[in-house]
C-alpha positions as CSV (number, residue, x, y, z in Angstrom):
1,M,5.3,-23.6,-39.7
2,H,2.2,-21.8,-38.1
3,I,1.9,-20.9,-34.6
4,A,-1.5,-19.2,-32.7
5,L,-0.9,-16.7,-30.1
6,G,-3.1,-15.1,-27.5
7,N,-3.3,-11.5,-27.1
8,R,0.3,-10.0,-27.2
9,L,-0.4,-7.5,-24.4
10,Y,-1.5,-10.5,-21.6
11,S,-0.5,-13.6,-23.3
12,S,3.0,-15.1,-21.2
13,W,2.8,-18.3,-22.7
14,S,2.7,-17.1,-26.3
15,L,5.3,-14.9,-25.6
16,R,7.8,-17.6,-24.6
17,P,7.7,-20.0,-28.0
18,W,7.1,-16.8,-30.0
19,L,10.5,-15.0,-28.6
20,V,12.6,-18.2,-29.9
21,L,11.4,-18.2,-33.2
22,E,11.9,-14.3,-33.7
23,A,15.0,-14.6,-31.8
24,F,16.5,-17.4,-34.5
25,G,14.8,-15.8,-37.3
26,I,12.8,-18.9,-38.0
27,E,10.1,-18.2,-40.9
28,R,6.5,-18.9,-39.8
29,E,3.0,-17.7,-39.9
30,E,0.8,-16.3,-37.2
31,T,-2.9,-15.9,-35.8
32,V,-3.1,-14.0,-32.7
33,V,-6.7,-15.3,-31.1
34,A,-8.4,-13.1,-29.0
35,M,-8.9,-14.2,-25.6
36,Y,-12.0,-13.9,-23.5
37,K,-14.6,-13.6,-25.9
38,P,-17.4,-15.9,-26.8
39,D,-15.6,-17.9,-29.6
40,T,-12.1,-17.8,-28.4
41,K,-12.4,-21.9,-27.2
42,A,-13.8,-22.6,-30.4
43,R,-11.0,-20.5,-32.2
44,M,-8.3,-22.2,-30.2
45,L,-9.8,-25.5,-30.7
46,E,-9.0,-25.0,-34.5
47,F,-5.4,-24.9,-33.8
48,G,-4.6,-27.5,-31.0
49,P,-7.0,-30.0,-28.5
50,T,-6.8,-28.2,-25.4
51,G,-8.2,-25.0,-27.2
52,K,-5.6,-23.2,-25.2
53,V,-2.6,-21.2,-27.4
54,P,0.2,-21.3,-28.3
55,V,0.0,-23.8,-30.4
56,I,2.6,-24.8,-33.6
57,R,1.5,-26.7,-36.8
58,H,4.2,-27.7,-38.5
59,D,4.1,-30.1,-41.6
60,K,1.4,-32.5,-40.2
61,L,2.6,-32.6,-36.3
62,V,0.9,-30.4,-33.7
63,V,2.6,-29.0,-30.6
64,W,0.5,-27.5,-27.9
65,D,2.7,-26.7,-25.1
66,S,5.6,-23.7,-24.4
67,L,7.8,-25.6,-23.2
68,A,7.2,-28.5,-25.6
69,I,7.5,-26.2,-28.5
70,I,10.8,-24.5,-27.6
71,E,12.5,-28.3,-27.3
72,Y,10.8,-29.2,-31.0
73,L,12.3,-26.3,-32.7
74,A,15.9,-26.8,-31.2
75,D,15.1,-30.0,-32.2
76,R,14.0,-29.2,-35.6
77,F,16.9,-26.5,-36.2
78,P,19.8,-27.8,-34.5
79,E,21.9,-24.6,-36.5
80,H,20.6,-22.9,-33.8
81,A,21.7,-22.4,-30.1
82,I,18.6,-22.6,-28.4
83,W,19.8,-23.9,-25.8
84,P,23.2,-23.9,-24.6
85,T,25.8,-25.4,-26.5
86,D,27.9,-26.6,-23.3
87,S,26.0,-29.7,-21.9
88,N,26.3,-28.9,-18.3
89,A,24.5,-25.1,-18.9
90,R,22.2,-26.6,-21.4
91,A,21.3,-28.9,-18.0
92,H,20.6,-26.0,-16.0
93,A,18.9,-23.9,-18.7
94,R,16.3,-26.9,-19.0
95,C,15.9,-27.5,-15.2
96,A,15.4,-23.6,-14.6
97,S,12.8,-23.7,-17.8
98,A,11.1,-26.9,-16.2
99,E,11.1,-24.7,-12.9
100,M,9.4,-21.8,-14.3
101,H,6.9,-23.7,-16.4
102,S,5.8,-25.2,-13.2
103,G,6.5,-23.0,-10.2
104,F,5.9,-19.3,-9.0
105,M,2.5,-19.7,-8.8
106,A,2.4,-16.7,-6.6
107,L,3.9,-14.8,-8.8
108,R,1.8,-15.9,-11.8
109,G,-1.3,-15.4,-9.5
110,A,-1.0,-12.1,-8.4
111,C,1.0,-10.1,-11.4
112,P,-0.2,-11.7,-14.6
113,M,1.5,-10.3,-17.6
114,N,0.2,-6.9,-18.4
115,L,2.3,-4.7,-21.0
116,T,-0.5,-1.9,-21.3
117,K,1.0,-0.2,-17.7
118,R,3.5,0.1,-14.7
119,F,2.2,-0.7,-11.6
120,E,2.9,1.3,-8.4
121,P,4.8,-1.2,-5.8
122,K,2.8,-2.7,-2.7
123,D,3.1,-5.4,-0.6
124,R,1.8,-8.6,-2.6
125,G,2.5,-11.3,0.0
126,E,4.6,-13.8,1.3
127,G,4.3,-16.2,-1.5
128,V,4.8,-13.5,-4.2
129,D,7.8,-12.7,-2.3
130,A,9.4,-16.0,-1.7
131,D,8.9,-16.7,-5.3
132,V,11.4,-13.4,-6.5
133,S,13.7,-14.8,-3.7
134,R,13.8,-17.7,-5.6
135,I,13.8,-16.5,-9.5
136,Q,16.8,-13.9,-8.5
137,A,18.9,-16.9,-6.5
138,L,18.1,-18.9,-9.7
139,W,19.2,-16.0,-12.0
140,A,22.4,-15.5,-9.8
141,E,23.2,-18.8,-10.0
142,A,22.5,-19.1,-13.6
143,R,25.0,-16.0,-14.5
144,S,27.8,-16.6,-12.0
145,T,28.3,-20.4,-13.1
146,Y,27.4,-20.5,-16.9
147,G,26.7,-16.6,-17.9
148,G,29.8,-14.2,-16.7
149,P,32.5,-16.0,-17.1
150,S,31.7,-17.0,-20.7
151,G,31.8,-13.2,-21.8
152,D,29.5,-13.9,-25.0
153,G,26.5,-12.1,-23.9
154,P,24.6,-10.5,-20.8
155,F,21.7,-13.3,-20.8
156,L,21.4,-16.0,-18.5
157,Y,23.8,-18.5,-20.1
158,G,25.9,-15.5,-22.1
159,A,23.8,-15.7,-25.1
160,F,20.3,-15.4,-25.5
161,S,18.6,-19.5,-25.3
162,G,15.1,-20.8,-24.9
163,A,15.9,-20.3,-20.8
164,D,15.7,-16.3,-21.7
165,A,12.6,-16.9,-23.6
166,M,11.0,-18.9,-21.0
167,F,11.6,-15.8,-18.2
168,A,10.9,-13.1,-20.3
169,P,7.1,-12.9,-19.1
170,V,8.8,-13.2,-15.2
171,V,10.7,-10.1,-16.6
172,A,7.7,-8.2,-17.9
173,R,5.8,-9.1,-14.8
174,L,8.9,-7.8,-12.1
175,D,9.3,-4.4,-14.3
176,G,5.5,-3.7,-15.3
177,Y,4.2,-4.6,-11.2
178,S,7.3,-2.4,-9.8
179,I,8.8,-5.7,-7.8
180,Q,12.2,-4.3,-6.5
181,V,15.3,-6.8,-7.5
182,S,19.1,-6.7,-6.8
183,D,21.1,-4.8,-9.4
184,E,22.3,-8.1,-11.0
185,A,18.8,-8.6,-11.4
186,R,18.0,-5.5,-13.3
187,A,20.7,-5.7,-15.4
188,Y,19.7,-8.7,-17.0
189,M,15.9,-7.6,-16.8
190,D,16.9,-4.5,-18.9
191,A,19.2,-7.2,-21.5
192,V,15.7,-9.1,-21.9
193,L,13.5,-5.9,-22.3
194,K,15.9,-4.5,-24.5
195,H,16.0,-7.6,-26.8
196,P,15.1,-6.6,-30.5
197,A,12.9,-9.9,-30.1
198,F,11.3,-8.7,-27.4
199,A,10.9,-5.2,-29.0
200,H,9.3,-6.0,-31.8
201,W,6.7,-8.2,-29.4
202,R,6.0,-4.8,-27.9
203,E,5.3,-3.1,-31.0
204,L,3.1,-5.6,-32.1
205,A,1.1,-6.1,-29.0
206,F,0.3,-1.9,-29.2
207,Q,-1.2,-2.6,-32.2
208,E,-3.9,-4.9,-31.1
209,P,-7.0,-3.7,-29.8
210,W,-8.2,-5.7,-26.9
211,A,-8.3,-4.7,-23.4
212,L,-8.5,-6.9,-20.4
213,P,-9.8,-4.7,-17.4
214,H,-9.7,-7.7,-15.2
215,Y,-6.1,-8.1,-15.5
216,E,-5.6,-4.9,-13.1
217,E,-8.3,-5.1,-10.7
218,G,-6.8,-3.5,-7.5
219,E,-3.9,-2.0,-9.3
220,K,-3.0,1.5,-9.9
221,A,-0.6,2.8,-12.2
222,A,2.4,4.6,-12.2
223,E,2.9,4.3,-16.3
224,V,0.6,4.1,-19.2
225,F,2.2,2.9,-22.1
226,Y,-0.7,2.0,-24.3
227,V,-4.5,1.8,-24.0
228,P,-6.2,-0.8,-26.5
229,D,-9.1,0.4,-27.9
230,E,-11.3,-1.8,-26.3
231,A,-10.3,0.3,-22.9
232,R,-10.7,4.3,-24.8
233,S,-13.8,5.9,-23.6
């Protein structure tokens, strides 16, 4: 199996299926394609039909969408509980993941994932506020109905699942842009940020040289975690 990824510091869609691969110990080869370079589109087209990443190739199969990749991995490796084993929890997890896949556009537009810094808080508009409110409500529902009572982990459905992988970039955004959340949401965020797979992704990200300054226009850094080589002067 091979997965093509974008810059780990910034590529939220690449992070999602990679976390599943890493968290469940699924062997693969990896290629990172630097984004916003003259040859980016051509290089990405070498891996999939849309010229975007992530893309996995497994035997002769190509899968080129993050959520579809996670679904494929769940089908291909049934020995791993990539989705919750309880049917009701599994249905809820898939609904939540699909909502993440197609929604929360205000948050995604205003706060692109950027692991290099933590930015100072500011008013980000009603759309972002509405997205954050819905995200917290969704997390609380998952935890109270399927996560907390099971007692088998701090994640949305107890143990780490594909749903947590889908929401990991949201966690990174809320943390990185200093967006205020409830204590319960913060506890869940901390669990995701401390997961060994997420920690490994961040470690690998900090080895990459590529900077995307336009990802932080209008922002003021409160903390700097890593400066890519391209941003050094």
